[in-house]
C-alpha positions, -999 to +999 in steps of 0.1 A: +448+765+593+413+775+603+414+796+635+449+784+646+465+814+631+444+837+653+453+817+684+490+818+675+490+855+670+471+862+702+493+839+722+524+856+708+510+890+717+502+878+753+465+881+747+445+855+767+429+829+745+398+807+753+392+778+730+356+765+730+352+733+711+337+698+717+370+681+713+407+688+713+421+714+689+456+723+676+455+755+696+448+740+730+484+741+741+485+779+734+452+787+750+448+803+784+416+782+789+399+754+771+362+746+773+352+712+760+316+721+750+296+732+720+298+769+711+260+773+711+255+757+744+284+775+760+275+810+747+238+806+756+248+796+792+273+825+794+246+850+782+221+836+807+245+838+836+255+874+827+219+884+824+212+869+858+241+887+873+230+920+858+195+916+874+210+909+909 
């Protein structure tokens, strides 16, 4: 079940879930947010934005 079991457990507990994947996943319906992008690109962009905000 890959990571679906983690998504199910988090959703059941009321924990926000963000799915980052290039395409649809079986956990999308349970996710709070979905991002259709590659993980490396998304995480690099997120880190760059956070670093820029910290400098401001």
